[in-house]
N, C-alpha and C positions, 0 to 999 in steps of 0.2 A: 557112235562114241568118238570116232576121229573127226566127224563133222563138227560136233559140238566143241571139241578141243580147238580146232582151227578157228571156230567162231570166237571163242574166248581169247585166243591169241590176237585176233584182229582187233577186238575191243581193247585189249591191253596195249597193243601198239598205238592205236589212235589216241588212247588216254595219255600215253607217254609223250606224244607229239603235241597234245593240246596246250600245255603251259607255254611251249615255245611259240606256238601260233598266236596265243593270246598276248604274249609279251611283245611279239612283233607288231601285232595290230595296235596295241596300246602305244608303242613307239611311233608308229605312223600317224595315229590320231593326234598325239602330242605335237608332232612336227607340223601337221596340218593346222592345228590351232595357232601355233607360232606364226605360220605363214599368213594366216588370215589376219592376225594382229598386225603384221608388217604391211599387208595390203591396206588395212584401214588407215594406218599412219600415212602411207603414200597417197591415198585418196584425199585425206585431210589436207596434205601439202598441196595437191593439185587444185583443190577447191580454193585454198587460200591464194594461190597464184591467179586463179580466175578473178577473184575479187580485186586483187591488185591491178589486173589488166583492165577491169571494168572502171576502176577509178582513174587510171592514168591516161587512157586513150582520149577522152574529151579534152583534157588539157593540151596534149600534144597536137591534137587536131586544131584547136584554136590558135596555138602558137604558129603552126605551119601556115595556116590560112592567113594569119596576120601578115606574114612575110610574103607569101605568094598565093593570092586568091585562086589562081588557076590550078593549084595542086589539090583542091578538094576532091575532084573525081578520082585522081590517082590514089589519094590516101584511102578512100573508101575501098578501092579494089585491093590494095595491099592488106588492109585490115581483114577483109572478108576471106582472103586466101590464107593468111597465116597469123591470125590474131593472137593465138596462144603463144607462139614463139616470140612474137614481138613483145608481149608483156613480160615474158621470161627474161629478156635481155635488160629490161628496165626495172626489175624488181629487186635489185641488190640491196636497197636500203629498206629496213623494216619501218623506218619513220613514215613511209607512205601510208601505213595503216592509221596514222593519227588523224583524228577529226580536225586538227589544227593545220594540217598540211594543205598547201595551195591546190594540189590536185583534187583533194576531197571537196574543197569549197567550190572549185570549178565544176565538178560533177554535179553538185547539188544545185548550182545556179544555172547550169546549161539547160536550154529548152530543147535542143536537138541531141538525141542520144544515138550513138552508133548501134550497129546490129547487136541484138540481145545474144549473149554467149550461152543461153540455155541449150541451144542445139549442140554446141561443142561439149557442154557438160554431159548431156545425154550420151553422146558418142563415147566420151571418156568412161562413163559408168558402164556402158555396154562392154567396152574393151576390158575394163577391170573385172567384170563378171565372167567374161570368157577366160581371162587369165586365171581366175580362181578355179574355174571348172577344169582347166588344163592341169593345174597343179595337183588336183586330186588323182590324175591319171598319168603322172609324169614318170620318166625313166629314173632308175637309181642314180644315175649321174646328175640329173637335174635336182633330185632330192638332196643329194650331198651338197651341191653348190648352194641351194637355198638355205640349208642348215648353217653353212659357213657364213652366209650373208646375215642371217638372224643373229648368230653368235657374235659377229663383229658389231652389229648395231646395238646389241644389248649389253655389251661390256662396259664397265664403268669408265667414264671419260671419253667415250667414242663420240664422234660427230655423226648426226643424221641429217644430212642436207642442211637446209637453212634453219632447221628447227633446233639447233644447238645440241647440248648434251642430254642424253637420257640413259637411265640405268634400269635394270630389271631385277625384281626379286621374285622368287617362286614359292607359292604356298600350295601344297598338295599337287605339285606339278603344273599349276596354273601360273603363267607369266603375268606379272603386274608391272607395267611400265611407269617409271617415275621420271618426270622432267626436271632437270636441274635448273634452279633459278638463274636469271641472267647475270647476276653479279658474282656467280661462282665461275672463276676462270679455269680452274683445274680441280676436278673432283678428287683425283688421286692425292693431291697435296693436302687435303683437309686432315687435320689432326684432331682426334677425339680424346677428351680427358674426362675423368670423373668429375661430378659437380663439386664445387666448394661447399655447397649446402649439404647438411646431414640432418637426419631425423632422430628425435629422441622421444620415447614414449611418454606422453604427458598424462593421459587419462584412459581408463577402460570403462566403457558403458556396457552393463549387462552382468548376468549371473546365471550359472548353469544349474537350474533347479528342476527343469522339466523332466530329466531322466537320470538324475544322480541323487544319491542319498548321503546323509551324514557329511555334508560338505560345507558347513558353516561353523566356525569356532571363534572364540574371543581369546586373544593373547594377553599376556600380562602387561603389554605396552598400551592396552586400550584399543588395539586394532582388531577389527574383524578380518578373518582370513577366509577366503573363498576362491573359487576359480571359474574361469570361462575361457574357452579356446585353449591356447597353450600357455596362458598367463595365470599365475597365482597372485591374487590381488590382496594387499594389506591396506585396509581402509580404516583410518582413524575415525571412529564414530562421533567424536566430539569436535575435533579439529577439521574434519572433512578434507583430509588429504589422503593421497594414495602413494603407495610404493608397490613395486612389482618384482616378483621372482620370475625370471624368463629363461631358465636353463632347459626347459622341456622342449623337445623337438616335435611333439604332436599333442593332441588334445589331452589335457589332464582329466582323469576319471575319478580320482579319489584322493582324500588327504586325511591326516590325523595330526594331533599335536602331542608332544611329549609331556610327561608329568611335570616337567619344569616350566611348561607353557612358553618356552622360547624356541625349542627345536620343533621342526615340522617335517613330516614325511608326506610326499606326494607322488602318486603313480600315474603313468600315462598309458595311452593306447599305443599300439604298434605303428599304425599308419603305413604309408608307402612313400617312396621317393618319386621323383619326377619321371622315372622310367618304369614305374609300376612295381618295383621290387619292394618286398616287405622290410620295414625297419624294426629293430628289436626294441621291445618295451622295457622299462626299468622303473625303479623307485629312487627318488632323490631324498636324502636326509640333509636338511639345510638349517642354517641359523637365521631366525627371523629378524634378529637385530642388525646383522651385517649383510644378510642375503648371500652368504658364502656357502657353497655346497660342501658338506662334510663327508658324505658317503654316496656312492652310486651303487645301488643294490640290484643284483639280479640280471645284469646285462647278459643276454644269451641264454637265460634260464626260462623266462616267462614267455608264454605264447599269447598272441593276439593283443593282450593288454593286461593291465592291472585293475582288478575290480574292487578290492577292499584291502585296507591296511590298518594295523593297530599296534600301538606300543604296549609293552607290559608295564604294570604299575607297582607291583609288590617289590620289585628289585630296582626301582628308580629308572625304569625304561631301558633295561639292558638288552631286551630283545624286541624284534619287530616281526609281526606275523603278516604274511602276504597271501592273498588268493588271486590267482590269475584268471584269465577269461578263456582258457583252453576248454576242450570238451569235458575233461575230468575235473576242472576247477582245482588245480593243484594247490595244496596248502603247504606253505613253507615257513620255517622259523629261522630268523637271521640274527647273528650277533651284530649289534649296532656299532660297537666300537671297532670291530675288525672288518665288518662288511662281508663276513663269510656265512655260508648257509649251515645252519645247525642240523636241520632235518627237513624232510619233504615227504608228502604222502598224497595220494589221490583223495579228493574230497567227495564229490558227487557229480553225476551227470546233469543234475538239475541246477537251475539258477541259484546263485548264492548272493544274498543282499548285504550281509553284515558279518563282521568277525570282531571279537573282543577277548582280551585276557581277563580272567577273574582278578579283580583289583586286590584281593588278599592272597592270591596263590597263582604264581606265574606258570605253574605246571598245568593249569586248567584253562582251556580255550573253548569258546562257544561260537558256533556258526549257525546261521539260519537262512532260509530262502523258500523256494517253492516246495510246499508240503513237507517241510522238515525242520527240525532243530537238532543239532548234534552237539554232544558234550565230549570234548577231546581231553585226553590225558597225555602229557608229555613226560616220558620216563625213559631213562637210559638211551637217550638219543633217538627215540622213536615215538610216534603218535598213534594212539588207539582211540576209537570213538564209540560212544553209546548214543543211540537214537532216543529222543524223548518219546515217552509213551502217552498217547492221547486218551487211551482207555475209553471211558463212557462218553467223553466229550467229542463233538464233531470235529473232524480233522479239517482245518482251514486249507484253502487253496494256496495261500501265501502267508508266511510269517514275515512281516515287513521289518521289524525292529525289535530290539531288546535292551534292557538296562539291568544293572545289579542294584538291589535295594540295600539299605544300611544293615539289614539283618542277614544278608547273604543270599536271599532268594533271587531268582531270575524272573523278571517280568517281561512278557512278550506282547507285542501288538500285532494283530493279524487282519486278514482281509474280510473277516466276518464282523469286525467292529468290536472285538473283545480284547480285554487285557487278561492274559493267563499268568497265573503265579505258579512257578515250577519249584520243586524241591526234591531232595533225595529221599528215597524209600528203601528200607533194608530189603535184602533178597527174600523172596517168598519161599521159605524152607518147606512149607507144607506141599507146595506144588512142585518145586524144582529140586527139593532135597537139600542136603548139606552142601555147602560151598556155593550156594546161590549168591550171585553178585547183586549189589545195590543197583537201583534203577532211578531214572529221573522221570517223575510223573507230575501231572497237573494237580496242584493243591487247591486252586480256586479259580473260578472264572468270573470276571467282572464285565458287565455290559458297558461299553464306553461311547461308541460313536455309531452314527448311521452311515455305514460304509467302512472303508478300510481305516485302520489306525496306521498312519504313515510314520509317526515318530513319537518317541518317548524321551523325556528329559528329567533326570533326577536332580532336585535342588538340594542345597547344602543341609537344610534342616530335615530332610527325609520326605518332603512333599514331592509330588510327581506332576509333571505336565504332559499331556497327550495332545497330539495334533491329528485332526481328521481329514480325510480326503473328500468324500462326497458332501459332508455337512460343513466343511471349512471351519470347524470349531477348535478352539483351544480350551481345554478343561484342566483346572487345577484340582488335584486329589490330595487328600491327607495321607499320612504315612500308612494308615490302615485301609486305603483306597475308598474313602468316602468323598464324593464330589463336593467341592467347596465353592468354586467360581467357574464361570465360563464366559467366553466371548466368541464372536464370529467375525472373521476377516472378510473384507469386501469381495464380492464375486469376481471383480475385474482382476484380482491378483491370483486367482486360482486356489488350489488346495494347499494345505500346510505340508511342506516337505521336510523341514527340520526346525528345531527350536534350540536356541543357545541362551543360557542364563547369563545376565549381565551383573546383577547385584542382588538377586533373590526376589526382586519385585519387577524390575525392568527386564525384558527379554528381546532377543532378535529372532525373527521368523523368516526363514527362507520358503518361497512358495513355488508351486509348479509352473507358474507363468513368469518365472525368471525375475522375481522381485525379492528384495530384502526389506522387511518391515521392522520398525523399532517402536516399542511402546509398552504399555501396562494394561492390566484389566480395567483400571479405573479411567484412564485417559484415552484409551484406544490406541490405534496403530497408524503410523505414517510411513510411507515408502522412502527409504534412503538410497536404494539402488533399484533401478528399473531397466528393462530391456525388451527386445523383441522375442518372440517365441517360435518363429519359423524363419525360413529362408528370406533374405533381404536382397533387393536389387536397386531400388530407387534411392538416390542420394542427390541432394541439392544444397548449395550454400547460399546464404543471403548476400545480396550485392553490396550491402553497407553495414551490416550488423554482425555480431558474433553469434550467429544463429545458423543452424542447419536442419534439414528435414530428411527423414528416412521413411521408407514404406516397403512392404514386402508381402509374403504369402500369408501372414497372420491377419491381414486386412487392416492393420493398424497404420495410421499416419502419425508420426511423432515429430515434434519440433523441440530441438535441444538447444541449450545455451552453452557455448564452448568456454566462455569466461567463468561462469559459475558452476560448470560441470553438472548440469542437472537437466531434467526433462521439464520443459515449459508447459507443454500440453500434448494431449494425445486424443485422437478420435478414431472410431472404428467404421470402416466402409463396408459396403455390401459385397465387394469383390476385391481381388488381389490388387495392390498397387505395385507397379513395376518401374515407373520412371517419374521424374518430377523436374520442375524448373521454376525459379522465382522470376517474376516480372522485374525488369530493371528498376522500377520505382519502389520495389520491396514491399508493396502493400498486399499483393496477392501471390498465390503459388498455384501452378497447374500440376495435376497428378494424373498420369495415364494408367488405365486399369487393364485387366486381363481379357476383357470382352470387347475392346474397341471404344469403350466409354472413356471420357476424360472429364475431370472436374476442376473447377477453379474455386479455391478456398480463400476466404478473407483471413489474413494472418492474425488479426486482432480478435475478431468475433468467432472464428473457427467455422463460420457459416459457409455453405456451398452457395456461391453466387452465380455459377454457370454450370450447365451439365450438357455435354454434347456426345455424339457417337459417330465414329468414322470406321466403317467396315465392321466385321464381326470377329476379327482376330486381335490378339493382344497387341498393345502398344509398347514400343521399346525405347522411344526417346522423345522428349519434349524439349524444345529450345526456342526461347524468345530471341528476336533480332536485337542488336545492341541498343537501339533507341526504343524498343518496346512496341513498335508499330506492327510487327508481325509475330505470329507464333507458328512454328513448324512442328508437325506431329508425325513421327515416323512409326509405321505400322508393320506388322508381320504379313500384311496382305500385299507387300512390295511397294506401297505408295507412300509419298510424303504429302500430307495435307497442310496447306498454308492458309492461315486465317489473318484477316485484318483485326487489329486490336485497338479499341477506342475506350474512352471514359476511364482512363487510368487502369486499364486491365480488367474492366468489369463488363465489357461488351465485345463480342466476337462475331465476325461474319466471314463466311467462306470466301477466300480470294482465289484459290486455284489448287491444282493437284499436280505433283511431280510424278510423271509416269515414265518409267524407263528401266528401273531395276528389275532383274529377273529373279531376285530372291528377297527375303525379308530385310527390312532396314535395321541396322544395328547402331549406327552412330551418325551424327550430323553436326555441322558447325556453320555459323554465319560469317560472312566477310565483314570487315570493319565498317564498310559503308552501308551494310544492311541490304545489299542488292543481290547477293549470290549465296548459294548454299553448296557446301561440300558434304558428300554423304558416302557411307560405307554400307555394304550389304552382306548377307550371309554367305554369298558365293565369292567373297573377297574382291569386290568390285569398287572402284572409286569413280564417282560421277560428280559432275558440277552442273549447277542449275542457275539460270538467269531468272530470278524471282521478279525483279522489276519489269522484265520483258514478258511476263505472263507464265512464269514457271516452266520455261523452255529448257530442254536439255542442251547443254553446250557440247556439241559433237567433238570439237577439237579441244581436248584436254590440255594441250600444250599452251593454249591461251591463258590458262589459270595458274601457270607456274610461278608468277610473281605476285599473285593476289595475296593480300594480307587478311588474316583471319582473326576475328574478335575473340574466339576461343579455339582451343585445339583439343578435341576429345575423340576425333576419328583415329582409330588404331592403325589405319593404313594411310600412308602419305609420305612424301619425300622427307619431310622434316622429322619424322619419327621412325624411319625405316630401321634405324639401328637398335630399336628396342626389341626386335624379334631375334630369337635364337636361331641358329642354323638348324634346319630340319623341323621347324615348327609346322604343326598341322593346321594352323589357322584358329584353333580354339585355345591356344596357350595364353593369350592375352584377352582378358575380359573387358578391361577399360583402361583408359589413360586420361591424364589431364595436365595441361600446361599451366604453369603458374601465371598469375596476372602480370608479373614483372617480365615474363617471357624468358626467364633464366633457366628454369628446370622443368622437367616433365616427370610426373609420377605415374607408375604403371602398376596395375592390379593383375596378377597372373593367376593361372589355374593350379599353382603348386603352393598355395598358402603364403605367398610372399608379396611384399611391396617393394618396388624398386624406385630409385631416384636417378635420373639421367640428366646430363647437361642438355639444354635445348638451344639449338636444334641438334639432333643426333642422327644424321643421315647415312652413317657408314655402319656396316655390319660389325658385330662384336664390340659395340660401344661400351666403354667401361662405365660402371655404375655402382651405387651402394644398394645392398639388399638388406631387407629387414624382415624378421620373423615375429610371430605373435598370433597370427590367425591359425586356426586348426582346420580350415576348409578353404575352398576356392575363394579368392578375394573377388568380389563382384563389382566393386566401384571404388573410386577415389575422387576426392575434390579438395581443392585449396580453399581456405577461408578468404574473405574479401580482401584482406591485407596481406595474404601469403604468410601469416604468422604460424598457421597450423595447417596440417593435412589431415583429412578424415579418410579412413579406410574402413570398408565394410565387408564382413565375411558372409558367406552364404549359409551353409548349414550350421555353422558355429554360433550364429545369431549374435555376433560380437561386433561392436563398433570401437575402433581404436583411434584415439586422437593423438597425433604426433606433432611435437613442436619442431618447427623448422629452424635449425641452427646454422648460422652462416660463419663457418670457421674462417679465421684470419681477417675478419672485418668487424671492427668494434661497433660501427654505426650502421651496419647493413648496407653500406654504400655500393655503388655499381662496381662491377669488375668487367674486364674484357675477356670475352670468349676467344679461344684459339680458332674457332670456326664461326665467322660472323655471317648472318643471313638476313641482314636488314634489307627488306624488299625495296627494289627500285620501282619508280613509276612504270606503268605499262608503255611500251613503245607506241 
């Protein structure tokens, strides 16, 4: 007994010490990584000095021999004994690196070369390796001094030998060194300001029909009202204009219109903030003519989100009924004028799909959902329910929808494809005795669709429209449920989600593949709203036209027109599309897929003109060089594949492969001269590549500090360091894009927001403008060719937002002067 007790005490003691030991080891590991980074920088400096030495000695030798020919032997002895120190004394001017310098020309023209410095380089490398090994076993005092050295070298504005200024940012504890451009004299003196430009929501592409019901209505203004992401869209079906209600803070889940067809109630999901804390869901009642919020209902009352809402009709919309997404699906009735709760009750633990007031009696409410239909009575401030009796009829798995007939009956559509007619039956006195209460039973069953009945729509004259899921049919029924006409919507639009009457003949149809159709039984249907149906990542804008391309997990590649606000064309691929880029000539576009394949599509014919495969992992970035002569393909296999491009983008041949990243490629950009690439990877690394020199890795990143870039989409770099929040874990920013004018940079973050920063923004906590609208992580942003608009793309919300770029304070969009100017100077 005692032995076992002591044993447990020992285990407990060691467990208590374990976190401290792990913490200490993590600290030492971080210090070692910092020291290795410093050693790499020192080694790069040493190699640079060796190159200077190699360039300078031949010139000096020629000059000395020209003055005194007898000095040749002495000069060789001096060089061999201390070549490195001699070059150090003469390397004060960085101009010696220039190919135009006389020393460089003399070295190239000289036939006699002095002793090769490779031997000294080897000794230096051996010495550095030994120093690195010693650092791993140093004393605490050495460790402290080394940390002080690193801290000093990494502080903003500090000097690091002849390499000028450098600063560091840390992501997940990993240091990332940024070199300050040559024309920045004092980093600390730079002032960051918010950009003069601002964004204004111009258009919303898409509709949420895939997983929401009863979300398409027609207002008295002639506008169709629906939602996607956090935006409620008011789309005038004749004028083809949009307005937007944007007061929701997370995805809108349901909406309904008031009997006056002006007021609208919309409910949202709870969501979470950037720290992962849940946000409270609510319902907004707002005026559709002015977009002014009239009431905020239920803040702090609902759980998870709002699933269904309905106005009362018999009393001119005095009450609003709400069902939330909690486990009990709480049903509550609210006073619309006061915004106060009238009553509340637990509904059911099963899913609830719809709620409505009886149009002739506001004390009667009906709900339906999984395996149930409930008839509620509101009396004396409390709600009581009666369950519908299926009796001899098969109980369906789901009751999807219901409407009230002109005779007062309730018609339901279910997952068995039937329309059930419900009515009141007097209490069964023979069985239950006196006092038996009335029940709600099925009066009639009508076979309607092959598969589920997703929606029912009652027309003014008493006729009924039903929409099917599996068969995609819309059927018109007479008042006594005799079928009159039917039509089938195209398969590419999916099943019928909801139907809204326009004028008794024309209807609007929302579909499960996120499209809204307009048409009649006679003329058929055309899409007036279309969108993606799954997560999107690929976005590219045309180099000279008002056109952009999107692709995503739904395997669709869509080409849109920003001026006409419409889908030009769409094609379906065999695999996910994850990235894309237009060739500079604008005739073709490359699309990277999820398996390592990439395709080249003709923009006019939509044909696939090239099909290649690089590796067997997904591709994350496609980028043409500025002149269109190269295409770089970034892959999750850690490589960048570079292709020669000929025949106006129609022919490709492998040129080389950039090998050096230790994690998957995330972003890349070309230099303006088309000779170099800057790339980021999943382990937060910035690398530079000499493509013209054979796709070689540039070991000395300092040499690229003044290079000019044709585009800037890399999320890590000196010029965009200020877009990162303090404490970011590296996944907070999914994409960014510099405008073509190089005035601003747009950022897509992981918290549903789009940000606009001044470019460049190299200092932490850079001021910016933030914009909401997406209900999911924003996966990509791109400016149009003339910077008039910005496109942003949501992930799971399947929403594309088109923002107009407004230049405040400038009537003609003229140039303005930034407080921090970073016009790159030529390389020394």
